[in-house]
N, C-alpha and C positions, 0 to 999 in steps of 0.2 A: 274667447279670444280677447286679448287686450288691445286697446286702441294704439294706433301709431302715434307716438309722442316724441318730443325732443327735436333736435336740430334736423336740418335737411340731410346732413351726413348720416345721422342715425336712421332716418327713413330710407335712404338709399342703401345703407348697410343691411337693414332688415330685409329689403327686397332681394339683395344679392346673396345673402347668406341663407335664404330658404333652401330647402331641398327639393329636387325635381327628379323624376325617373332618369336613370343613367343611360337608357337605351340610345338616345341621340348620340351620346359620346362614344359608345361602343361602335356604332355604325361609322362615325367619323374616323375613329381610330383605325378600323379595318380598311376603309376606303383610302385614307391617307397613306397607310403602309403599302397597300397594293399599288396605288398610282406611283408612289415614289420608287418602289422596286422596279416597276415598268420603266420609269424614266432612267434609272441607273443602268439597267440591262440594255436598253436601247442605245444609251450613250456608248457603252463598251462595244456593242455590235457595230456602231457607225464610226468607231475610232475617234470619238470626240475627246476623250481624256488626253490621248497622245497628240492629236493634231492641234487642239486648242490650248493645251497647257504644257505639255512636255516639249513639243517641237519649237515653239516660238522662242526667239532669242531675247525678247523683252516682253514684259507684261505691264499693262497700264493700271497700276495700283491706285486705290483711293488715297486721297491726301491723309497723311499720318499713318498709313499702313504699308509703307514701302518694305517693311521687314517681312511681310507675308509673301512667301515664295512657294512655287510648286514643289512637290515631293521629289527630291533628286535621288531616285532609287530605281534599280532594275534587278529583277529576280527571274530566275528560270523556273517555269512551271510546266512540267511535262516536256521539257526540251524547248519551250517557247519563251523568249524573253518578254517579260511584262513590266512596263514602266510603273513608277510609283503612283501616278494619277489614275491609271487604270485600276490599280489595286484599291485606291480610294473609292472609285465607283463600285467595285465589287463589294467593298465593305458597306457602302451605302445600301446596296441591294439586300445584303444579309441583315443589316440592322432594320431596314424597312419591313422585311418579312417578320422579324421578331416583334416589331411594333404592332403589325396587323394581328399576330397571334397573341399578343399580350404576354410575351415571354421576357422576364427580367425587365419589365416595362420601364421603370424609372431610370435605370442605368442605361438601357439601350436608347431610349428617347433622348437622354442627355448627350450621349455620345453622338447620336445622329445630328442633334442641334449644333454641337460644337463643330462637327465636320462640315455642315452646311454653311455656317458662318465663315469658316476658313476657306472653303471652296468659293463662296460668293465674293470674298475680298481679294482673290488673286488677281483678277483682271476685269476692270469695268467695261472693257470693250465687248464683253458678252452679257452685259446687263439686259435683262428683260423684266418686265413688270411681274410676270408670273413666277420668275425665279425669286424675286424679292418677296412675293407673297408666300412662296413655299418656305423661304428662310424664316419669315415671321411666324408662320404656323409651326415650324419646327421648334422654335424657341418657346412657343406656348405649350407644346405637348407635354414636356416633363412636369409642368405644374398642374396638369389635369389628372384627376384620379381615374384615368381611362382604363386602367388594368384591373379594376375591381370587379368586373363582370364579364362573362363570356370570354375568358382568357385562360391561358396556361397558368398564370400566377394565381388566379382565383381558384382554379382546380387544385393546384398544389397546396395552397394555403387557404382553406375555407374561412378562417377567421378574418381574412381581409376582404371577403366578399361583401358587396353592397348593391342594393337595388336603386340607390339614389346617388346624386351628385349635387354639389352646391350650385345654386342658380347662377352664380357669377360665371361659371363655365359656359352655360348656355348663352347668356347675354354677351359675353366677350367674344365667343365664336360668331354669333350673329352680327355683332358689330364689325369684326375683322373681315368677314366675308362680304359685308355690305359696303365696306370702304372703297374697294376698286370700282364698284358700280357707281356709287354716289359721286366720288371725285372724278371718275371718268366722265360722268355726265356734266359736271361743273366745267371741266376742261373743254368740253365741246361747245360751250357757250362762247365761242370766239368767231371773229368775222370770217376767217378762211373756211372753217367747217360749215358755217351756216350758208355760205355762198357756194359750197359744193367741192371745195378742195381740202384735202388731196384726193378725195374719192373719185372725182371726175378723171383726173390723170391716171390714177391707179387702175380703175376699171377699164380705161381705154386700152391698157396693155393686156387685158384679160379677155378679149373678145372670143378667143378660142377655148376658154374654160367651159366645160360642159354645163355648169350651172348658169353661167352668164349668157352663153349662146342660146339657151333654151328659155331664158326668162322672158315672159310675154310683155315686156315693157321696153320702150325705146331707151336709148342711152341716158338722156337727161332725166327722164322720169325715174329710172333706176337709181341714178345718182341722188336725187332728192329723197327717194324712198330710203336709201341706206343712211343718208345723213340725218334726216329727221327721225327715222325709225330708231337709229342707234341712240340719238339724244334722248328721245322719249323713253326708250327702254331703260337706259341707265338711270334716269332720274325717277322713274316710277316703280322699278322692279322691287326695291326693298319695301316700300309701303304695301305693295300688292302681296308680298310674301308674309308680312307681319300680321295682316288682318285675316282672320279665319275664313271669311266669306269669299275673299279673292285669292286665297293661297293656292288653290289648285290651278287657277288661271295663271298666276305668277310662275308656278313651277312648269307648266306647259310652255309658257313663253321663254323661260330660262332654257329649257331643253332645246326648243326650236332655235333659239339664238346661238347657243354654243355648238350645236350640230352644224348649223350653217357656217359658223366661223371655222370649224374644223375642215369643212369641205372647201372653203374659199382661201384660207390662209394657212401657212405652215407654222402653227403655234403649239405643236407638241401636246403635252399633257394637260394644258390649261383648260380646255373645254370640259374634259372628263373630271378633272379635279373640282371645277366649279359646279358642275351638275351634282356630283356627290355631296359637296359641301352645302349646297342649297337645302338639303334635307334638314339642316339644323333649324330651319324656320318652321318645321312642322311641330306638332305637339311633341314634347320631349319623350313621351312614352309610345310613340307611334309604331315602332316595330312589333312590340308585344300586343298592342291593340289590334293590329292587322292579323297576327297569328291567332289571337283569341277569336276574331270573327271567322277565321277559317276552321275553327274547332280545335286548334292546337294550343294547349297551355291556358293559363289564366293571367289576368292583369292584377299585379300586386296592389293591395290597398295602401295608400300613403296617408299618413296622419297629417293634418293641417298644421302648419307651423305657426307658433305664436310669435308676435312681435315683442321684442325686448328693447328696453330703453338704455341698457348698458351692455357694451361689448368688451370682450377681452382684448388685450393688446395684439394678440395674434390675429383676431378677426379684424381689428382696425387696420392692421398692417396689410392684410389681404385686400381689403376694400381700397385702401390707399394706393396700392400697387396697380390694381385694376383701373382705377380712375386716372392714374398717371399714364398708364399705357394708352388709354383712350385719348387723353389730352395730347400726347406726343403724336399719335397716329392721325389726329385731327389737325394739329398745327403745322406739321411738316408739309403736307400737300398745300396748305394755304399760304406758304411762304412765297409762292410764285406771284402773289398779289402785292407783295411789299419789296421783293428783291428786284434789282434793276434788270433790264433786258427782257427780250421776248424769249421765253424758254425754248420754243420751237426753233428759234434761230441760233441763239447763243449757247443753248444746252446748259446754261448756268444752273438752273433749278429744275431741270427736266427729271433727273433721277428722283425716285421715291415720291413722285407727285401724281402717279397714276395717269399720265398723259399717254393715251393709247390711240393709235391710228390717226394722229393729228398732223404728222409731218411726213412729206415725201421729199427727200433731198437727193438731188443729183450733184455730185461733188468731184472736184479734181484738185490735187495738191502737188506742188513741186517745191522742194526745199533747195535754196541756193546757199552755197558756202563761199565766204570771202576771207582771204588772208589779208588782214589789215596792214601787214608789213610790206607785202608786195603788190597789193591791190588786185591780185588775180582772183577770179571767181569761177565757180563750177557748180554743177547740179549734182546733188547727192542721190545715189542709187538707194532707194528706200527698201528694196527687196531683202537685203541681208538682215535688216533690223526687225522685220515683222512679217506676218503672214498676210495673204490677201484678205482673209476674213477680218483681221484686225484693221487693215488699211481701209476697208469698206466703212468702218465706224469712225476711224480717226479723221477721215476727210471731212466729216460733217461737224466735228466737235473742235472748236479752236483751242480749248485748254488741253486736249489730248495731243494736238499738233505741237503745242508748246512743250508738253511733257516729252514727246518724242525728240524734239530738237535738243532739249537738255540732255537726254541720253546720248544722242549722236555726238554732242559736244564732248561729253565725257569719253566716249569711245575714240574720237579723233585726238583728244589730249593724250591718251595712252599710246597713240601711234605717232607722237611727235608733232602734233599740231594743236598746241594748247590755247591759242588765242583766236580760233576761227569764229567768224561771225556767221550766224545762220538766220536767213530770212525766208519767209514762206509766201508763195503765191497760192493761196487757197481760194478757189472759186466755188461757190455754192449756189444752186438754184433751189429755192424753197417753194414747194407747192405750186410748181409750174411757172414761177416767176423767171424773169431774165436773170442769169447768174451775176453775182457780184462778189468782190472779195469779202471774206469774213474776218480776215486778219489784216492789219495795216502792213503792207509789204515792205515799208521802209524801216520797220522795227526789227532790231537785232534781238531775237527771242532768247538768245543765251544770256542776255543781260537782264531779263525780266524775271523777278522772283516767282516761285511757285507757292502760292498761298491761297487762302479761302476768299480773298477779295475779288470783286468783279474786275476782270482785266480791262485796263484802259486802252489796250491795243486791239480790242475787238471792234470791228467796223459795224455799226448798227445797220439794221435792215432798212434800206431806203427804196428798193425796187417795188413798184406798185403791184397790186394783185392783178392777175390775168385770168380771165374766164377760160381761155384755151391756153394750154401750156406752151412755153417757149420750146420750139422743136429742133433747134440746131443740134447736130451731133456734138458730143463732148470734144472731139479732136478739132472742131471748128470754132470753139468758143472764143479763143483769143483773137481770131481774125474778125469777129463780130462785136467785140467789146472795146470801148474806149478806156483803156487802163492807164492810170498814172503810176508808173513803176520807177523805183530808184535806179540809179546808174548801174548798180551791181547786177540788176536783172536785165536792164536794157541791153547791156553788152552781150548777153547770151540769148537774146530774143531772136532766134532764127526759126524758120519753119521746121516743125517737128510734130510727130504723132505720138501722143502720150501712150504709154504701154497699157493696154486694157486689162491685162491679167498677169499674174506672177510668172506664167510660163512663157510669155512672149519674149522675143529678142529685143534687147535694149538698143536705142539709137547710138550711133557713134558719139564719143566724147562724154556722154552723160546718159542718165536714165531718167526720163521725165515720167513720173508715175501719176496716173489719174484713175479714178474709180467712178464708175457710173452705178448709182444705187437708185433704181427707178421706184421700187416699192419699199423704200426704207420705212414708210409709215407703218408697215406691217411687220417686217422682219426686224426692225430696230427698236421696237417698243418693249 
């Protein structure tokens, strides 16, 4: 074997371009395909494509992607009308099964990745960290040679079979699976989490949960166990999995952690995807090693790779792309430390940062419209513009409230009211704090541009931390708060009960919409 020589880039390239057994990649391909097929079929069965994408009148697109729209299509299948987004989910299920089988792997995985990105960009109101992770993994799959073994493609075309894969596939997967753990742990190093919120408030609403009610610890001990246990798990699990002597302990802790999460929170496929993906930390040839120990098959012999000092341009391009991906996935979560605002409050840099279980928000929002020509004001009924599921997210995110107001202004302009001013009374209680406005109620949001800058009309968090949550019901908030409101709002400030759900009857003269989101730290991450 030649010695490692040359630059650091060459040494890294040598390590990443070695070959390793392909077994780990085959297991991941099958697991990923099965889990994503399960997700798609469950979505269709629960009516998610129609209710979340076809039914809403408006979708909260990411900045620069306003052109991404749901599929406007309806076809009859067996006499039943099926909407376009349900067809997309059905296509996801079929493509995912093909990925698991290794059938037309490159084409199918590319189509699945394109579809996932399209679906992900339609509406950020449905953002979840595990959806983001699935989208990232989907885009990685076409570049992996995962169809070269134990697949229909390898059976049909033996010349494409291979018992090995480049080591960069192994290390890139290990990195990507480790990112949510590591940055999830870094995010928990904040004052609220270390002092027990939002877990204290969240668990107080779950006393009748079978797991919580049977836990042999009192409430505060349980809170501290969850907070410090979650922090230590996130920060230590990747090192435990990387070292051979502690790997089985790490895998056992991973299974226990995700099974507990499955039973406590409604987080869908995420626990099972992460348990399956954690197997990439084992020796890359572990499946055939296990089968060999059971007396089935043999373990192929792999030649030791030589280190080379000069690489082809294709090899350098592959290594460069891998390193660029790693750099982006590292820097994006770190932007929370340089961007303005508290991400749990302003939501400005919350997305793509792996902030999980960090914020419980109770929120209420009311939008006031004022005709500057007549001075008359009224409250906008928000229900025709979005679903209750969307409103549950919009109420906690000031930029989405702004986005909604811009859409309402466009709608009112088409109805003969082109110059209407819109102001929002958006009250938010973060992690048990007393509620406060998150948007300056005096600002006409229709005059504020929608861009990537930090909005100057966001009211910074000033309410102090509370060990015990502020317990007044949402409909009583305004009577317990000293609010400085503009004249347009004061003129309409009469006793009223906010509508708690989309099916309730609106008050006379207006519809004051408010949303209570007690366990947003779980459902909204």
